[in-house]
VEXTORLUM-798463 format. One record per residue (C-alpha): x, y, z; residue in one letter. Coordinates in steps of 0.1 Angstrom, whole numbers, plus 5000, padded with zeros to 4 digits. Example, Ala and Ser with C-alpha at 12.3 -4.5 7.8 and 13.67 -1.06 7.14 Angstrom:
BEGIN
<pt X="5123" Y="4955" Z="5078" bake="A"/>
<pt X="5137" Y="4989" Z="5071" bake="S"/>
! end
This chain:
BEGIN
<pt X="5722" Y="2069" Z="9146" bake="X"/>
<pt X="5726" Y="2075" Z="9183" bake="X"/>
<pt X="5714" Y="2047" Z="9207" bake="X"/>
<pt X="5688" Y="2072" Z="9219" bake="X"/>
<pt X="5679" Y="2086" Z="9184" bake="X"/>
<pt X="5647" Y="2067" Z="9175" bake="X"/>
<pt X="5625" Y="2098" Z="9176" bake="X"/>
<pt X="5649" Y="2120" Z="9158" bake="X"/>
<pt X="5648" Y="2126" Z="9120" bake="X"/>
<pt X="5682" Y="2144" Z="9117" bake="X"/>
<pt X="5717" Y="2136" Z="9128" bake="X"/>
<pt X="5731" Y="2158" Z="9156" bake="X"/>
<pt X="5749" Y="2189" Z="9143" bake="X"/>
<pt X="5787" Y="2183" Z="9143" bake="X"/>
<pt X="5794" Y="2213" Z="9165" bake="X"/>
<pt X="5766" Y="2203" Z="9189" bake="X"/>
<pt X="5780" Y="2168" Z="9190" bake="X"/>
<pt X="5814" Y="2180" Z="9200" bake="X"/>
<pt X="5799" Y="2205" Z="9225" bake="X"/>
<pt X="5776" Y="2178" Z="9240" bake="X"/>
<pt X="5803" Y="2150" Z="9243" bake="X"/>
<pt X="5820" Y="2143" Z="9276" bake="X"/>
<pt X="5841" Y="2113" Z="9266" bake="X"/>
<pt X="5872" Y="2135" Z="9266" bake="X"/>
<pt X="5871" Y="2136" Z="9304" bake="X"/>
<pt X="5846" Y="2110" Z="9317" bake="X"/>
<pt X="5866" Y="2082" Z="9300" bake="X"/>
<pt X="5883" Y="2078" Z="9334" bake="X"/>
<pt X="5851" Y="2064" Z="9348" bake="X"/>
<pt X="5854" Y="2033" Z="9326" bake="X"/>
<pt X="5862" Y="2008" Z="9354" bake="X"/>
<pt X="5833" Y="2021" Z="9375" bake="X"/>
<pt X="5810" Y="2021" Z="9346" bake="X"/>
<pt X="5818" Y="1985" Z="9337" bake="X"/>
<pt X="5817" Y="1972" Z="9372" bake="X"/>
<pt X="5784" Y="1989" Z="9378" bake="X"/>
<pt X="5770" Y="1974" Z="9346" bake="X"/>
<pt X="5782" Y="1939" Z="9356" bake="X"/>
<pt X="5764" Y="1943" Z="9389" bake="X"/>
<pt X="5733" Y="1956" Z="9372" bake="X"/>
<pt X="5733" Y="1927" Z="9347" bake="X"/>
<pt X="5736" Y="1901" Z="9375" bake="X"/>
<pt X="5707" Y="1918" Z="9394" bake="X"/>
<pt X="5685" Y="1917" Z="9362" bake="X"/>
<pt X="5691" Y="1880" Z="9359" bake="X"/>
<pt X="5684" Y="1874" Z="9396" bake="X"/>
<pt X="5651" Y="1893" Z="9392" bake="X"/>
<pt X="5642" Y="1873" Z="9361" bake="X"/>
<pt X="5642" Y="1905" Z="9340" bake="X"/>
<pt X="5668" Y="1889" Z="9316" bake="X"/>
<pt X="5679" Y="1853" Z="9313" bake="X"/>
<pt X="5709" Y="1839" Z="9331" bake="X"/>
<pt X="5724" Y="1830" Z="9297" bake="X"/>
<pt X="5721" Y="1866" Z="9285" bake="X"/>
<pt X="5736" Y="1879" Z="9317" bake="X"/>
<pt X="5766" Y="1856" Z="9313" bake="X"/>
<pt X="5772" Y="1868" Z="9278" bake="X"/>
<pt X="5769" Y="1905" Z="9289" bake="X"/>
<pt X="5792" Y="1900" Z="9319" bake="X"/>
<pt X="5818" Y="1882" Z="9298" bake="X"/>
<pt X="5815" Y="1909" Z="9271" bake="X"/>
<pt X="5820" Y="1937" Z="9297" bake="X"/>
<pt X="5850" Y="1920" Z="9312" bake="X"/>
<pt X="5866" Y="1917" Z="9278" bake="X"/>
<pt X="5860" Y="1954" Z="9272" bake="X"/>
<pt X="5876" Y="1963" Z="9305" bake="X"/>
<pt X="5906" Y="1942" Z="9297" bake="X"/>
<pt X="5909" Y="1958" Z="9262" bake="X"/>
<pt X="5907" Y="1993" Z="9277" bake="X"/>
<pt X="5933" Y="1986" Z="9303" bake="X"/>
<pt X="5956" Y="1972" Z="9276" bake="X"/>
<pt X="5953" Y="2004" Z="9256" bake="X"/>
<pt X="5934" Y="1987" Z="9228" bake="X"/>
<pt X="5903" Y="2009" Z="9228" bake="X"/>
<pt X="5898" Y="2043" Z="9211" bake="X"/>
<pt X="5868" Y="2060" Z="9226" bake="X"/>
<pt X="5844" Y="2077" Z="9202" bake="X"/>
<pt X="5831" Y="2112" Z="9204" bake="X"/>
<pt X="5800" Y="2102" Z="9185" bake="X"/>
<pt X="5791" Y="2079" Z="9214" bake="X"/>
<pt X="5791" Y="2110" Z="9236" bake="X"/>
<pt X="5802" Y="2096" Z="9270" bake="X"/>
<pt X="5817" Y="2066" Z="9287" bake="X"/>
<pt X="5784" Y="2049" Z="9292" bake="X"/>
<pt X="5773" Y="2050" Z="9256" bake="X"/>
<pt X="5809" Y="2041" Z="9245" bake="X"/>
<pt X="5809" Y="2009" Z="9266" bake="X"/>
<pt X="5773" Y="2000" Z="9256" bake="X"/>
<pt X="5782" Y="2005" Z="9219" bake="X"/>
<pt X="5813" Y="1983" Z="9223" bake="X"/>
<pt X="5793" Y="1957" Z="9240" bake="X"/>
<pt X="5766" Y="1955" Z="9213" bake="X"/>
<pt X="5794" Y="1954" Z="9186" bake="X"/>
<pt X="5810" Y="1926" Z="9205" bake="X"/>
<pt X="5782" Y="1903" Z="9215" bake="X"/>
<pt X="5753" Y="1915" Z="9193" bake="X"/>
<pt X="5717" Y="1919" Z="9201" bake="X"/>
<pt X="5720" Y="1906" Z="9236" bake="X"/>
<pt X="5741" Y="1937" Z="9245" bake="X"/>
<pt X="5710" Y="1958" Z="9239" bake="X"/>
<pt X="5694" Y="1943" Z="9270" bake="X"/>
<pt X="5720" Y="1957" Z="9295" bake="X"/>
<pt X="5703" Y="1991" Z="9298" bake="X"/>
<pt X="5670" Y="1976" Z="9308" bake="X"/>
<pt X="5657" Y="1993" Z="9340" bake="X"/>
<pt X="5685" Y="2019" Z="9339" bake="X"/>
<pt X="5690" Y="2054" Z="9328" bake="X"/>
<pt X="5723" Y="2073" Z="9322" bake="X"/>
<pt X="5711" Y="2096" Z="9349" bake="X"/>
<pt X="5714" Y="2069" Z="9377" bake="X"/>
<pt X="5743" Y="2053" Z="9359" bake="X"/>
<pt X="5765" Y="2083" Z="9360" bake="X"/>
<pt X="5754" Y="2090" Z="9395" bake="X"/>
<pt X="5766" Y="2055" Z="9404" bake="X"/>
<pt X="5799" Y="2058" Z="9385" bake="X"/>
<pt X="5809" Y="2091" Z="9400" bake="X"/>
<pt X="5802" Y="2079" Z="9435" bake="X"/>
<pt X="5823" Y="2048" Z="9430" bake="X"/>
<pt X="5851" Y="2069" Z="9415" bake="X"/>
<pt X="5853" Y="2095" Z="9442" bake="X"/>
<pt X="5851" Y="2068" Z="9469" bake="X"/>
<pt X="5882" Y="2052" Z="9454" bake="X"/>
<pt X="5899" Y="2086" Z="9452" bake="X"/>
<pt X="5891" Y="2093" Z="9489" bake="X"/>
<pt X="5910" Y="2062" Z="9498" bake="X"/>
<pt X="5940" Y="2075" Z="9478" bake="X"/>
<pt X="5938" Y="2109" Z="9495" bake="X"/>
<pt X="5937" Y="2093" Z="9529" bake="X"/>
<pt X="5969" Y="2074" Z="9522" bake="X"/>
<pt X="5986" Y="2106" Z="9510" bake="X"/>
<pt X="5976" Y="2125" Z="9541" bake="X"/>
<pt X="5991" Y="2097" Z="9562" bake="X"/>
<pt X="6023" Y="2100" Z="9542" bake="X"/>
<pt X="6023" Y="2138" Z="9549" bake="X"/>
<pt X="6016" Y="2131" Z="9586" bake="X"/>
<pt X="6046" Y="2108" Z="9587" bake="X"/>
<pt X="6068" Y="2135" Z="9573" bake="X"/>
<pt X="6055" Y="2159" Z="9599" bake="X"/>
<pt X="6060" Y="2134" Z="9627" bake="X"/>
<pt X="6096" Y="2126" Z="9616" bake="X"/>
<pt X="6108" Y="2162" Z="9615" bake="X"/>
<pt X="6088" Y="2172" Z="9646" bake="X"/>
<pt X="6102" Y="2144" Z="9666" bake="X"/>
<pt X="6138" Y="2155" Z="9657" bake="X"/>
<pt X="6131" Y="2190" Z="9669" bake="X"/>
<pt X="6115" Y="2187" Z="9703" bake="X"/>
<pt X="6143" Y="2209" Z="9718" bake="X"/>
<pt X="6146" Y="2233" Z="9689" bake="X"/>
<pt X="6134" Y="2267" Z="9703" bake="X"/>
<pt X="6120" Y="2292" Z="9678" bake="X"/>
<pt X="6099" Y="2323" Z="9681" bake="X"/>
<pt X="6061" Y="2319" Z="9678" bake="X"/>
<pt X="6043" Y="2346" Z="9660" bake="X"/>
<pt X="6011" Y="2366" Z="9660" bake="X"/>
<pt X="6005" Y="2392" Z="9633" bake="X"/>
<pt X="6038" Y="2378" Z="9619" bake="X"/>
<pt X="6055" Y="2396" Z="9648" bake="X"/>
<pt X="6075" Y="2377" Z="9673" bake="X"/>
<pt X="6053" Y="2368" Z="9703" bake="X"/>
<pt X="6064" Y="2340" Z="9726" bake="X"/>
<pt X="6091" Y="2312" Z="9724" bake="X"/>
<pt X="6079" Y="2278" Z="9713" bake="X"/>
<pt X="6096" Y="2248" Z="9697" bake="X"/>
<pt X="6098" Y="2239" Z="9661" bake="X"/>
<pt X="6082" Y="2206" Z="9671" bake="X"/>
<pt X="6052" Y="2224" Z="9686" bake="X"/>
<pt X="6049" Y="2245" Z="9654" bake="X"/>
<pt X="6049" Y="2215" Z="9631" bake="X"/>
<pt X="6024" Y="2196" Z="9652" bake="X"/>
<pt X="5999" Y="2224" Z="9646" bake="X"/>
<pt X="5998" Y="2213" Z="9610" bake="X"/>
<pt X="5996" Y="2177" Z="9621" bake="X"/>
<pt X="5963" Y="2186" Z="9638" bake="X"/>
<pt X="5951" Y="2204" Z="9607" bake="X"/>
<pt X="5957" Y="2174" Z="9585" bake="X"/>
<pt X="5941" Y="2151" Z="9610" bake="X"/>
<pt X="5909" Y="2171" Z="9607" bake="X"/>
<pt X="5913" Y="2170" Z="9569" bake="X"/>
<pt X="5915" Y="2132" Z="9572" bake="X"/>
<pt X="5883" Y="2131" Z="9593" bake="X"/>
<pt X="5864" Y="2152" Z="9569" bake="X"/>
<pt X="5872" Y="2128" Z="9541" bake="X"/>
<pt X="5860" Y="2099" Z="9563" bake="X"/>
<pt X="5828" Y="2117" Z="9570" bake="X"/>
<pt X="5823" Y="2126" Z="9534" bake="X"/>
<pt X="5828" Y="2090" Z="9524" bake="X"/>
<pt X="5800" Y="2079" Z="9548" bake="X"/>
<pt X="5775" Y="2102" Z="9533" bake="X"/>
<pt X="5783" Y="2094" Z="9497" bake="X"/>
<pt X="5783" Y="2056" Z="9502" bake="X"/>
<pt X="5747" Y="2050" Z="9491" bake="X"/>
<pt X="5738" Y="2036" Z="9457" bake="X"/>
<pt X="5716" Y="2056" Z="9434" bake="X"/>
<pt X="5713" Y="2029" Z="9408" bake="X"/>
<pt X="5676" Y="2019" Z="9403" bake="X"/>
<pt X="5665" Y="2056" Z="9405" bake="X"/>
<pt X="5662" Y="2055" Z="9367" bake="X"/>
<pt X="5659" Y="2088" Z="9349" bake="X"/>
<pt X="5640" Y="2102" Z="9379" bake="X"/>
<pt X="5610" Y="2079" Z="9388" bake="X"/>
<pt X="5626" Y="2044" Z="9391" bake="X"/>
<pt X="5611" Y="2017" Z="9368" bake="X"/>
<pt X="5584" Y="1992" Z="9364" bake="X"/>
<pt X="5608" Y="1963" Z="9365" bake="X"/>
<pt X="5612" Y="1944" Z="9398" bake="X"/>
<pt X="5647" Y="1956" Z="9405" bake="X"/>
<pt X="5667" Y="1946" Z="9436" bake="X"/>
<pt X="5686" Y="1978" Z="9444" bake="X"/>
<pt X="5700" Y="1963" Z="9476" bake="X"/>
<pt X="5716" Y="1935" Z="9457" bake="X"/>
<pt X="5735" Y="1959" Z="9435" bake="X"/>
<pt X="5745" Y="1981" Z="9464" bake="X"/>
<pt X="5759" Y="1952" Z="9483" bake="X"/>
<pt X="5777" Y="1939" Z="9452" bake="X"/>
<pt X="5794" Y="1973" Z="9447" bake="X"/>
<pt X="5803" Y="1979" Z="9484" bake="X"/>
<pt X="5777" Y="2005" Z="9493" bake="X"/>
<pt X="5761" Y="2007" Z="9527" bake="X"/>
<pt X="5726" Y="2015" Z="9515" bake="X"/>
<pt X="5705" Y="2029" Z="9486" bake="X"/>
<pt X="5692" Y="2064" Z="9481" bake="X"/>
<pt X="5657" Y="2068" Z="9494" bake="X"/>
<pt X="5642" Y="2091" Z="9468" bake="X"/>
<pt X="5647" Y="2086" Z="9431" bake="X"/>
<pt X="5646" Y="2123" Z="9423" bake="X"/>
<pt X="5673" Y="2130" Z="9448" bake="X"/>
<pt X="5692" Y="2099" Z="9437" bake="X"/>
<pt X="5699" Y="2112" Z="9402" bake="X"/>
<pt X="5701" Y="2150" Z="9410" bake="X"/>
<pt X="5723" Y="2149" Z="9441" bake="X"/>
<pt X="5758" Y="2162" Z="9438" bake="X"/>
<pt X="5762" Y="2172" Z="9474" bake="X"/>
<pt X="5789" Y="2145" Z="9478" bake="X"/>
<pt X="5810" Y="2161" Z="9450" bake="X"/>
<pt X="5806" Y="2196" Z="9465" bake="X"/>
<pt X="5814" Y="2183" Z="9500" bake="X"/>
<pt X="5844" Y="2165" Z="9487" bake="X"/>
<pt X="5857" Y="2195" Z="9468" bake="X"/>
<pt X="5851" Y="2216" Z="9499" bake="X"/>
<pt X="5872" Y="2192" Z="9519" bake="X"/>
<pt X="5899" Y="2194" Z="9492" bake="X"/>
<pt X="5898" Y="2232" Z="9493" bake="X"/>
<pt X="5904" Y="2231" Z="9531" bake="X"/>
<pt X="5933" Y="2207" Z="9526" bake="X"/>
<pt X="5948" Y="2231" Z="9500" bake="X"/>
<pt X="5943" Y="2260" Z="9524" bake="X"/>
<pt X="5963" Y="2242" Z="9550" bake="X"/>
<pt X="5990" Y="2233" Z="9525" bake="X"/>
<pt X="5991" Y="2269" Z="9513" bake="X"/>
<pt X="5996" Y="2282" Z="9549" bake="X"/>
<pt X="6024" Y="2257" Z="9554" bake="X"/>
<pt X="6039" Y="2266" Z="9521" bake="X"/>
<pt X="6038" Y="2303" Z="9530" bake="X"/>
<pt X="6058" Y="2296" Z="9562" bake="X"/>
<pt X="6083" Y="2274" Z="9543" bake="X"/>
<pt X="6088" Y="2302" Z="9518" bake="X"/>
<pt X="6094" Y="2327" Z="9546" bake="X"/>
<pt X="6116" Y="2304" Z="9567" bake="X"/>
<pt X="6141" Y="2297" Z="9538" bake="X"/>
<pt X="6146" Y="2334" Z="9531" bake="X"/>
<pt X="6179" Y="2350" Z="9541" bake="X"/>
<pt X="6158" Y="2372" Z="9565" bake="X"/>
<pt X="6146" Y="2342" Z="9584" bake="X"/>
<pt X="6171" Y="2315" Z="9576" bake="X"/>
<pt X="6153" Y="2289" Z="9597" bake="X"/>
<pt X="6154" Y="2261" Z="9571" bake="X"/>
<pt X="6171" Y="2251" Z="9539" bake="X"/>
<pt X="6153" Y="2232" Z="9512" bake="X"/>
<pt X="6169" Y="2203" Z="9495" bake="X"/>
<pt X="6184" Y="2210" Z="9461" bake="X"/>
<pt X="6161" Y="2183" Z="9446" bake="X"/>
<pt X="6130" Y="2204" Z="9457" bake="X"/>
<pt X="6143" Y="2238" Z="9447" bake="X"/>
<pt X="6150" Y="2256" Z="9414" bake="X"/>
<pt X="6174" Y="2283" Z="9402" bake="X"/>
<pt X="6172" Y="2315" Z="9382" bake="X"/>
<pt X="6178" Y="2319" Z="9345" bake="X"/>
<pt X="6197" Y="2351" Z="9352" bake="X"/>
<pt X="6208" Y="2352" Z="9389" bake="X"/>
<pt X="6233" Y="2324" Z="9396" bake="X"/>
<pt X="6230" Y="2326" Z="9434" bake="X"/>
<pt X="6192" Y="2319" Z="9435" bake="X"/>
<pt X="6176" Y="2289" Z="9452" bake="X"/>
<pt X="6139" Y="2293" Z="9448" bake="X"/>
<pt X="6112" Y="2274" Z="9468" bake="X"/>
<pt X="6091" Y="2267" Z="9437" bake="X"/>
<pt X="6074" Y="2236" Z="9451" bake="X"/>
<pt X="6059" Y="2255" Z="9480" bake="X"/>
<pt X="6050" Y="2284" Z="9457" bake="X"/>
<pt X="6033" Y="2262" Z="9432" bake="X"/>
<pt X="6013" Y="2245" Z="9460" bake="X"/>
<pt X="6003" Y="2279" Z="9472" bake="X"/>
<pt X="5993" Y="2289" Z="9437" bake="X"/>
<pt X="5974" Y="2257" Z="9429" bake="X"/>
<pt X="5952" Y="2263" Z="9459" bake="X"/>
<pt X="5932" Y="2288" Z="9437" bake="X"/>
<pt X="5923" Y="2262" Z="9411" bake="X"/>
<pt X="5908" Y="2239" Z="9438" bake="X"/>
<pt X="5888" Y="2268" Z="9452" bake="X"/>
<pt X="5877" Y="2274" Z="9416" bake="X"/>
<pt X="5864" Y="2238" Z="9413" bake="X"/>
<pt X="5843" Y="2243" Z="9445" bake="X"/>
<pt X="5828" Y="2276" Z="9431" bake="X"/>
<pt X="5821" Y="2259" Z="9398" bake="X"/>
<pt X="5802" Y="2231" Z="9415" bake="X"/>
<pt X="5782" Y="2254" Z="9438" bake="X"/>
<pt X="5773" Y="2277" Z="9410" bake="X"/>
<pt X="5764" Y="2249" Z="9386" bake="X"/>
<pt X="5739" Y="2234" Z="9411" bake="X"/>
<pt X="5724" Y="2266" Z="9426" bake="X"/>
<pt X="5696" Y="2271" Z="9401" bake="X"/>
<pt X="5688" Y="2235" Z="9389" bake="X"/>
<pt X="5652" Y="2223" Z="9393" bake="X"/>
<pt X="5647" Y="2186" Z="9400" bake="X"/>
<pt X="5658" Y="2162" Z="9386" bake="X"/>
<pt X="5687" Y="2157" Z="9363" bake="X"/>
<pt X="5699" Y="2186" Z="9340" bake="X"/>
<pt X="5727" Y="2186" Z="9315" bake="X"/>
<pt X="5744" Y="2213" Z="9335" bake="X"/>
<pt X="5755" Y="2185" Z="9358" bake="X"/>
<pt X="5779" Y="2172" Z="9332" bake="X"/>
<pt X="5801" Y="2200" Z="9344" bake="X"/>
<pt X="5807" Y="2183" Z="9377" bake="X"/>
<pt X="5833" Y="2159" Z="9365" bake="X"/>
<pt X="5860" Y="2182" Z="9351" bake="X"/>
<pt X="5858" Y="2203" Z="9382" bake="X"/>
<pt X="5861" Y="2175" Z="9407" bake="X"/>
<pt X="5886" Y="2155" Z="9386" bake="X"/>
<pt X="5909" Y="2185" Z="9384" bake="X"/>
<pt X="5906" Y="2192" Z="9421" bake="X"/>
<pt X="5914" Y="2156" Z="9430" bake="X"/>
<pt X="5944" Y="2155" Z="9406" bake="X"/>
<pt X="5957" Y="2188" Z="9420" bake="X"/>
<pt X="5954" Y="2179" Z="9456" bake="X"/>
<pt X="5969" Y="2144" Z="9452" bake="X"/>
<pt X="5999" Y="2158" Z="9434" bake="X"/>
<pt X="6004" Y="2187" Z="9459" bake="X"/>
<pt X="6002" Y="2164" Z="9490" bake="X"/>
<pt X="6026" Y="2139" Z="9474" bake="X"/>
<pt X="6054" Y="2164" Z="9464" bake="X"/>
<pt X="6049" Y="2185" Z="9495" bake="X"/>
<pt X="6055" Y="2155" Z="9518" bake="X"/>
<pt X="6087" Y="2146" Z="9500" bake="X"/>
<pt X="6099" Y="2182" Z="9501" bake="X"/>
<pt X="6092" Y="2184" Z="9538" bake="X"/>
<pt X="6110" Y="2152" Z="9546" bake="X"/>
<pt X="6142" Y="2166" Z="9532" bake="X"/>
<pt X="6142" Y="2200" Z="9549" bake="X"/>
<pt X="6174" Y="2209" Z="9568" bake="X"/>
<pt X="6167" Y="2228" Z="9600" bake="X"/>
<pt X="6189" Y="2257" Z="9612" bake="X"/>
<pt X="6182" Y="2253" Z="9649" bake="X"/>
<pt X="6208" Y="2279" Z="9659" bake="X"/>
<pt X="6192" Y="2306" Z="9638" bake="X"/>
<pt X="6158" Y="2297" Z="9652" bake="X"/>
<pt X="6171" Y="2299" Z="9688" bake="X"/>
<pt X="6188" Y="2333" Z="9681" bake="X"/>
<pt X="6156" Y="2346" Z="9665" bake="X"/>
<pt X="6136" Y="2336" Z="9696" bake="X"/>
<pt X="6161" Y="2356" Z="9717" bake="X"/>
<pt X="6152" Y="2387" Z="9697" bake="X"/>
<pt X="6120" Y="2407" Z="9699" bake="X"/>
<pt X="6113" Y="2402" Z="9737" bake="X"/>
<pt X="6095" Y="2369" Z="9732" bake="X"/>
<pt X="6100" Y="2363" Z="9770" bake="X"/>
<pt X="6081" Y="2395" Z="9780" bake="X"/>
<pt X="6050" Y="2376" Z="9790" bake="X"/>
<pt X="6070" Y="2354" Z="9812" bake="X"/>
<pt X="6084" Y="2386" Z="9829" bake="X"/>
<pt X="6048" Y="2397" Z="9835" bake="X"/>
<pt X="6039" Y="2362" Z="9849" bake="X"/>
<pt X="6069" Y="2364" Z="9872" bake="X"/>
<pt X="6055" Y="2396" Z="9888" bake="X"/>
<pt X="6020" Y="2381" Z="9890" bake="X"/>
<pt X="6034" Y="2352" Z="9909" bake="X"/>
<pt X="6051" Y="2377" Z="9933" bake="X"/>
<pt X="6016" Y="2392" Z="9940" bake="X"/>
<pt X="6012" Y="2420" Z="9914" bake="X"/>
<pt X="5979" Y="2422" Z="9895" bake="X"/>
<pt X="5984" Y="2411" Z="9859" bake="X"/>
<pt X="5974" Y="2445" Z="9844" bake="X"/>
<pt X="6000" Y="2462" Z="9866" bake="X"/>
<pt X="6026" Y="2436" Z="9857" bake="X"/>
<pt X="6018" Y="2440" Z="9820" bake="X"/>
<pt X="6025" Y="2478" Z="9823" bake="X"/>
<pt X="6057" Y="2473" Z="9842" bake="X"/>
<pt X="6071" Y="2449" Z="9816" bake="X"/>
<pt X="6059" Y="2471" Z="9788" bake="X"/>
<pt X="6079" Y="2500" Z="9803" bake="X"/>
<pt X="6109" Y="2477" Z="9807" bake="X"/>
<pt X="6107" Y="2467" Z="9770" bake="X"/>
<pt X="6106" Y="2503" Z="9760" bake="X"/>
<pt X="6136" Y="2510" Z="9782" bake="X"/>
<pt X="6155" Y="2480" Z="9766" bake="X"/>
<pt X="6147" Y="2493" Z="9731" bake="X"/>
<pt X="6162" Y="2527" Z="9740" bake="X"/>
<pt X="6192" Y="2510" Z="9755" bake="X"/>
<pt X="6195" Y="2486" Z="9726" bake="X"/>
<pt X="6196" Y="2456" Z="9749" bake="X"/>
<pt X="6175" Y="2426" Z="9760" bake="X"/>
<pt X="6154" Y="2420" Z="9791" bake="X"/>
<pt X="6177" Y="2392" Z="9803" bake="X"/>
<pt X="6207" Y="2414" Z="9799" bake="X"/>
<pt X="6195" Y="2441" Z="9824" bake="X"/>
<pt X="6211" Y="2443" Z="9858" bake="X"/>
<pt X="6191" Y="2435" Z="9889" bake="X"/>
<pt X="6193" Y="2471" Z="9899" bake="X"/>
<pt X="6178" Y="2481" Z="9866" bake="X"/>
<pt X="6149" Y="2457" Z="9872" bake="X"/>
<pt X="6144" Y="2470" Z="9907" bake="X"/>
<pt X="6141" Y="2505" Z="9893" bake="X"/>
<pt X="6108" Y="2494" Z="9878" bake="X"/>
<pt X="6096" Y="2472" Z="9907" bake="X"/>
<pt X="6109" Y="2461" Z="9941" bake="X"/>
<pt X="6094" Y="2427" Z="9934" bake="X"/>
<pt X="6122" Y="2417" Z="9911" bake="X"/>
<pt X="6149" Y="2395" Z="9925" bake="X"/>
<pt X="6177" Y="2375" Z="9911" bake="X"/>
<pt X="6153" Y="2346" Z="9901" bake="X"/>
<pt X="6140" Y="2369" Z="9873" bake="X"/>
<pt X="6169" Y="2356" Z="9851" bake="X"/>
<pt X="6157" Y="2321" Z="9855" bake="X"/>
<pt X="6122" Y="2332" Z="9846" bake="X"/>
<pt X="6134" Y="2349" Z="9815" bake="X"/>
<pt X="6155" Y="2320" Z="9802" bake="X"/>
<pt X="6140" Y="2309" Z="9769" bake="X"/>
<pt X="6142" Y="2272" Z="9776" bake="X"/>
<pt X="6124" Y="2277" Z="9809" bake="X"/>
<pt X="6099" Y="2299" Z="9792" bake="X"/>
<pt X="6090" Y="2270" Z="9770" bake="X"/>
<pt X="6093" Y="2242" Z="9796" bake="X"/>
<pt X="6070" Y="2259" Z="9821" bake="X"/>
<pt X="6042" Y="2258" Z="9796" bake="X"/>
<pt X="6030" Y="2224" Z="9806" bake="X"/>
<pt X="5993" Y="2230" Z="9799" bake="X"/>
<pt X="5978" Y="2204" Z="9776" bake="X"/>
<pt X="5985" Y="2214" Z="9740" bake="X"/>
<pt X="6014" Y="2236" Z="9749" bake="X"/>
<pt X="6051" Y="2237" Z="9738" bake="X"/>
<pt X="6068" Y="2221" Z="9767" bake="X"/>
<pt X="6087" Y="2189" Z="9761" bake="X"/>
<pt X="6062" Y="2169" Z="9782" bake="X"/>
<pt X="6033" Y="2184" Z="9763" bake="X"/>
<pt X="6047" Y="2180" Z="9728" bake="X"/>
<pt X="6057" Y="2144" Z="9736" bake="X"/>
<pt X="6020" Y="2137" Z="9743" bake="X"/>
<pt X="6011" Y="2154" Z="9710" bake="X"/>
<pt X="6038" Y="2133" Z="9692" bake="X"/>
<pt X="6024" Y="2101" Z="9707" bake="X"/>
<pt X="5989" Y="2111" Z="9696" bake="X"/>
<pt X="6000" Y="2117" Z="9661" bake="X"/>
<pt X="6020" Y="2085" Z="9659" bake="X"/>
<pt X="5989" Y="2066" Z="9672" bake="X"/>
<pt X="5967" Y="2082" Z="9647" bake="X"/>
<pt X="5990" Y="2073" Z="9618" bake="X"/>
<pt X="5994" Y="2037" Z="9629" bake="X"/>
<pt X="5956" Y="2032" Z="9636" bake="X"/>
<pt X="5946" Y="2046" Z="9602" bake="X"/>
<pt X="5973" Y="2027" Z="9583" bake="X"/>
<pt X="5957" Y="1994" Z="9596" bake="X"/>
<pt X="5923" Y="2003" Z="9581" bake="X"/>
! end
């Protein structure tokens, strides 16, 4: 008979039992469930709801169960439905009738809400460390390419010259924001729901703050209905994970492009590439492609959670059991992707010569030509037109702006002088962009320093 089966006259249908059970995936909450139960038992004794002797027996029994699970000596039972009932059943079997007192003043509704918060808090700490690892990889390769000129793109068309360092540091900023979202999410989820009961607390004189402090929470939830039915923190976390994957996917897309023969900007290490079963020459960027592909399953987790919650009346509903598989899979996917992506990035070989050549193609210095005329006194719109005409002239002549003679320049405007060649030099085009956030060496060095400071500051926490 189930621990909750007193009012039932029949055993649960075997198919329903399998359908209802969640132990196949919520077993991973065992540590949180046991630690939460230990804190609950201590609080019950402190409030004179159970005796101190009973509390000691319960705590020792729970510690023994934790040790047995971690030693691989426990087989979880589908009949016990979930991790909570599995642990409680094991406790009763281990210490007898005293074990039945553990659930006093508690429901599985607030129990699972507690366990899941504790679990995802721990996972956020792991994610933060992985993002710092990725930021270290970005910093390393960026700092080695401060002078590596490459074309910047809009619409995937060559636009203006930048540096590879500048390009990489854009992703550094994205992942800093991802890190901050995890920090913010952690703050909002760091309140304890235990004591909310099934939905309306309990008549026992519980000390919710004692449990919260014991388990490292900043506060307790202020409404028991909300305490057991809130899954905002899971949705918010999965949203943050989806944004992380979007950033990784954008980065992956560029890596896939950069290592093609058409771009040739980078070469991936053999250890992070695969071959073809039929084409001997192939070296495929499968890691980046898989990261790009796995983004969809994390998006799917977010949609699952939002859809699951959108029509639920207060308070707890069994639908909410579906939260775990979605967030567990999203967490597992993102952790794996960040980890392997960081290692792949740290081994990339940069073809700086090819990047420089590519920046010299496609008239990436055209805007600098327009700026040159503006500084000579021409209105920008007129300067834009003149350089546009020059670009068309170069296309017809199959040449570059910087390869035109001074006489050819003057044929379009008398404002051109021999210093136009200095203005069109790619290195100068980059170095003159000293505006905060720009690609000049002075600017990217500030960006590098900021990223280094961020990494060191957060590693100390």
